[in-house]
C-alpha positions in Angstrom: 4.2 20.7 6.3 3.4 17.1 6.6 5.4 14.8 8.9 4.3 11.7 7.0 7.2 9.4 6.1 6.7 7.2 3.0 7.5 3.6 3.7 8.6 1.0 1.1 8.9 -2.8 1.0 10.6 -5.1 -1.5 9.3 -8.6 -0.9 10.5 -11.8 -2.6 7.5 -14.1 -3.3 7.1 -17.0 -5.7 10.5 -16.2 -7.3 9.7 -12.6 -8.0 10.4 -9.3 -6.2 7.4 -7.0 -5.5 7.7 -3.4 -4.6 5.1 -1.8 -2.2 4.9 1.9 -1.3 2.8 3.6 1.3 1.1 6.9 0.5 -0.2 9.5 2.9 -3.9 9.9 3.3 -5.9 13.0 2.6 -8.6 14.7 4.7 -12.1 15.1 3.3 -12.7 18.3 1.3 -16.5 19.1 1.4 -16.1 22.0 -1.0 -14.9 19.7 -3.7 -17.1 16.8 -2.5 -14.0 14.6 -1.9 -14.1 11.9 0.7 -11.2 11.4 3.1 -8.5 8.9 2.0 -6.6 6.9 4.7 -2.9 6.1 4.4 -2.6 3.1 2.0 -0.1 0.5 0.8 0.2 0.2 -3.0 1.8 -2.4 -5.2 3.9 -0.7 -7.8 4.0 -2.0 -11.3 5.3 -0.7 -14.7 3.3 2.6 -15.2 0.7 1.5 -12.7 -0.1 1.0 -9.0 -2.7 -1.1 -7.2 -4.3 -0.3 -3.8 -3.5 -3.1 -1.4 -4.6 -2.2 2.2 -4.8 0.6 4.7 -1.6 1.5 6.4 -1.7 1.0 10.2 0.7 3.3 12.0 1.4 0.9 14.9 1.7 -2.3 12.8 5.1 -3.9 13.1 7.2 -4.7 10.0 6.8 -8.5 10.1 3.0 -8.1 10.3 3.0 -5.7 7.4 5.0 -8.1 5.3 2.7 -11.0 6.2 -0.4 -9.0 5.2 1.2 -7.9 1.9 2.2 -11.5 1.0 -1.4 -12.6 1.9 -2.7 -10.0 -0.5 -0.3 -11.2 -3.2 -1.5 -14.8 -2.7 -5.1 -13.7 -3.1 -4.6 -11.4 -6.1 -1.3 -12.4 -7.8 -2.8 -14.1 -10.9 -5.5 -11.4 -11.5 -3.4 -8.3 -11.0 0.2 -8.9 -12.1 
């Protein structure tokens, strides 16, 4: 059983609320020719999610929020 704990962030940015969720990574599976996937933050949208950045275990909350907002500034017009 996994000990991974999903993390969520609701950030107010440019007058809107954005919902981010972290998902657990997966080890590589050579039998199925699947590469390893690291834990990742995703932006959640209606019926969709976008990969944002790898999740760093030791990263503090303020730094995570700053990185997520920086991603929004870079991708906001194109993604949402």
